[in-house]
C-alpha positions as CSV (number, residue, x, y, z in Angstrom):
1,M,43.7,-39.8,24.1
2,S,43.9,-39.7,20.3
3,V,45.6,-36.7,18.7
4,F,42.8,-36.7,16.1
5,K,40.0,-36.1,18.7
6,P,41.0,-32.4,19.5
7,I,41.3,-31.8,15.7
8,K,37.8,-33.3,15.3
9,I,36.4,-31.1,18.1
10,V,38.0,-28.0,16.5
11,L,36.6,-28.8,13.1
12,E,33.1,-29.4,14.5
13,T,33.3,-26.2,16.5
14,G,34.4,-24.3,13.4
15,R,31.6,-25.8,11.4
16,L,29.1,-24.7,14.1
17,A,30.5,-21.2,14.1
18,L,30.2,-21.0,10.4
19,I,26.6,-22.2,10.5
20,I,25.8,-19.5,13.1
21,L,27.5,-16.8,11.0
22,V,25.5,-17.9,7.9
23,L,22.3,-17.8,9.8
24,L,23.1,-14.4,11.3
25,G,23.9,-13.1,7.8
26,C,20.6,-14.4,6.4
27,F,18.7,-12.8,9.3
28,T,20.6,-9.5,8.8
29,S,19.8,-9.5,5.0
30,L,16.2,-10.2,5.7
31,S,15.8,-7.6,8.3
32,A,18.0,-4.9,6.8
33,Q,16.2,-1.8,5.3
34,K,16.8,-1.4,1.5
35,T,17.5,2.1,0.3
36,V,15.9,2.7,-3.1
37,G,17.4,5.3,-5.5
38,D,14.9,4.7,-8.4
39,L,11.2,4.4,-7.6
40,S,7.8,4.7,-9.3
41,L,5.0,4.4,-6.8
42,H,1.3,4.7,-7.8
43,Y,-1.5,5.3,-5.3
44,E,-5.2,5.0,-5.8
45,L,-7.7,6.9,-3.7
46,T,-10.8,5.9,-1.7
47,A,-13.2,8.2,0.0
48,G,-14.4,6.2,3.0
49,N,-17.8,7.5,4.2
50,N,-17.9,10.6,2.1
51,Q,-21.2,9.7,0.5
52,H,-21.6,13.2,-1.0
53,L,-18.3,12.9,-2.9
54,D,-18.8,11.9,-6.5
55,S,-17.5,8.3,-6.8
56,N,-16.5,8.9,-10.4
57,M,-14.3,11.8,-9.2
58,I,-12.5,9.4,-6.9
59,K,-12.1,6.7,-9.5
60,S,-10.3,9.1,-11.8
61,A,-8.1,10.4,-9.1
62,S,-4.5,9.2,-8.4
63,K,-1.1,10.1,-7.1
64,T,2.3,9.1,-8.4
65,L,5.6,9.4,-6.7
66,L,8.8,9.3,-8.7
67,V,12.3,9.2,-7.1
68,R,15.6,9.4,-8.9
69,G,18.7,9.8,-6.7
70,G,18.2,13.0,-4.8
71,M,15.2,14.2,-6.8
72,S,11.5,13.5,-6.2
73,K,8.3,14.3,-8.1
74,S,4.9,13.9,-6.6
75,T,1.9,14.3,-8.9
76,M,-1.7,14.4,-7.8
77,V,-4.6,14.2,-10.2
78,F,-8.1,15.0,-8.9
79,N,-11.3,16.1,-10.7
80,G,-9.6,17.7,-13.7
81,F,-6.9,19.3,-11.6
82,S,-3.3,18.2,-11.4
83,Q,-0.4,19.3,-9.2
84,S,3.2,18.2,-9.5
85,I,5.9,19.1,-6.9
86,I,9.5,18.7,-8.2
87,Y,12.1,18.7,-5.5
88,N,15.9,18.3,-5.5
89,Q,17.4,17.8,-2.0
90,N,20.6,19.4,-3.2
91,G,18.8,22.5,-4.4
92,D,17.3,25.4,-2.6
93,K,13.8,25.5,-4.4
94,A,10.7,23.4,-5.0
95,Y,8.7,23.8,-8.2
96,V,5.0,23.4,-8.1
97,L,3.3,22.8,-11.5
98,Y,-0.5,23.1,-11.9
99,H,-2.9,22.2,-14.7
100,L,-6.4,23.6,-14.4
101,N,-9.0,24.4,-17.1
102,D,-6.5,23.8,-19.9
103,Q,-4.1,26.3,-18.3
104,D,-0.6,25.6,-16.9
105,Y,0.8,27.4,-13.9
106,M,4.0,27.2,-11.9
107,S,5.1,28.5,-8.5
108,V,8.7,28.5,-7.4
109,L,9.1,28.1,-3.6
110,S,12.2,28.6,-1.5
111,K,12.8,25.9,1.1
112,Q,11.4,28.3,3.8
113,Q,8.2,29.0,1.8
114,W,7.7,25.3,1.2
115,E,8.2,24.5,4.8
116,N,5.7,27.2,5.7
117,Q,3.1,25.5,3.5
118,Y,3.3,22.5,5.8
119,G,3.6,24.3,9.1
120,K,0.9,22.2,10.7
121,Y,3.3,19.2,10.6
122,R,5.8,21.0,12.8
123,D,6.2,19.4,16.2
124,M,3.9,16.5,15.3
125,K,4.2,13.3,17.4
126,V,4.2,9.8,15.9
127,D,3.1,6.6,17.7
128,F,3.7,3.2,16.3
129,D,1.3,0.3,16.7
130,K,3.3,-2.8,15.7
131,K,0.3,-5.0,16.6
132,D,-1.7,-3.4,13.8
133,S,0.0,-4.5,10.6
134,K,-1.0,-5.4,7.0
135,K,0.6,-6.4,3.8
136,I,0.6,-3.9,0.9
137,L,2.1,-4.9,-2.4
138,G,3.7,-7.8,-0.7
139,Y,5.5,-5.7,2.0
140,N,4.9,-6.0,5.7
141,C,3.5,-2.6,6.9
142,I,3.2,-1.2,10.4
143,K,0.6,1.3,11.5
144,A,1.8,4.8,12.5
145,I,-0.5,7.5,14.0
146,A,0.7,11.1,13.6
147,T,-0.8,13.6,16.0
148,L,-0.5,17.2,14.8
149,K,-0.2,20.2,17.1
150,D,-3.9,21.1,16.5
151,G,-4.9,17.6,17.8
152,A,-5.7,16.1,14.4
153,T,-4.6,12.6,13.8
154,I,-3.4,10.9,10.6
155,N,-3.3,7.1,10.2
156,M,-0.8,5.5,7.9
157,Y,0.9,2.3,7.1
158,Y,4.6,2.1,6.2
159,T,7.0,-0.7,5.4
160,P,10.3,-0.6,7.3
161,E,11.7,-2.8,4.5
162,L,12.2,0.1,2.2
163,K,13.3,3.7,2.2
164,T,14.0,6.1,-0.6
165,T,17.1,8.3,-1.1
166,V,14.8,11.3,-0.9
167,G,11.4,11.6,0.6
168,D,8.0,12.5,-0.9
169,N,8.0,15.7,1.2
170,P,10.7,16.6,3.7
171,Y,8.3,18.6,5.8
172,E,5.4,16.2,6.0
173,F,6.2,12.7,7.3
174,K,9.9,12.9,7.9
175,L,9.6,11.0,11.2
176,I,8.4,7.8,9.5
177,P,11.3,5.3,9.3
178,G,10.3,3.7,6.0
179,L,8.2,4.0,2.9
180,I,4.6,4.9,3.4
181,L,2.3,2.7,1.3
182,E,-1.0,4.0,2.7
183,Y,-2.1,7.2,4.4
184,E,-4.9,9.6,5.0
185,A,-5.1,13.2,3.8
186,Q,-7.5,16.0,3.1
187,V,-8.2,16.9,-0.5
188,M,-9.6,20.3,-1.4
189,H,-9.5,21.1,2.4
190,K,-12.7,19.1,3.1
191,Y,-12.6,15.5,1.8
192,K,-10.8,12.9,3.9
193,I,-9.2,10.5,1.5
194,T,-7.1,7.3,1.9
195,F,-4.2,6.9,-0.5
196,T,-3.2,3.2,-1.0
197,A,-0.2,2.1,-3.1
198,T,-1.3,-0.2,-5.9
199,K,1.8,-0.4,-8.1
200,I,5.6,-0.1,-7.4
201,S,8.6,-0.3,-9.7
202,F,12.3,0.0,-9.2
203,N,13.1,0.5,-12.8
204,P,15.3,3.6,-13.7
205,V,13.3,6.8,-13.7
206,P,14.1,9.0,-16.7
207,A,15.8,12.3,-15.9
208,A,13.3,14.0,-18.3
209,D,10.6,13.6,-15.7
210,F,12.3,16.2,-13.5
211,I,12.9,18.9,-16.1
212,I,11.6,22.3,-15.0
213,P,9.6,23.9,-17.8
214,K,10.9,27.3,-19.0
215,E,7.9,28.3,-21.1
216,G,4.2,27.7,-21.5
217,Y,3.5,28.2,-17.8
218,R,2.1,31.3,-16.0
219,L,3.9,32.1,-12.8
220,L,1.9,32.2,-9.6
221,D,2.9,34.0,-6.4
222,P,3.8,31.3,-3.9
223,N,2.5,33.5,-1.1
224,R,-1.0,33.0,-2.5
225,L,-0.8,29.2,-2.5
226,K,-3.0,27.2,-0.3
227,Q,-1.8,23.8,0.8
228,E,-3.6,21.0,-1.2
229,D,-2.5,18.0,0.9
């Protein structure tokens, strides 16, 4: 037996192992979830079968989510009303800014007060339907159905390819293992609206977007707030 044959076998075995490692590395990189520290996500709204809801009202409505490190800012604009929630996961308060009838208002909520605003999401159960999927903004999205303790259900689509360093709301959809790109919600406590992401950017988000105003806003008692989800 030639002394070169074992060497050839070893080389071929090593080459095969290298190919396997490369393939495994590619698979891992493709399937790994990417954590995003800077995000600008824009949602547009549709009203489904709410024929009595003014279509112009919906066309002018939008939601924007900004993420920068451990801070998030969610802004909802609807029928001349806007609401922004600024949250720092390392802080102990959430700031809710309102603009209505040319007036600016602000409420400062402790973590407990904010959590109480979303009490209906406590103990919710989430089922995943991987057979029901769609592409949104080029990302593969899986359907999730959240069932609240009052029996209400919320349909949503999320991509497991992305997650953010801080969520839109730590008390709402914290059980969803990815970035939600479409979901249902009630607006003004009566209109069932679908929010669908239409633009996404990973460019750095300016710190100025998260500055809490110190003047020009009237303070509102957070205990008088009604959830506007």
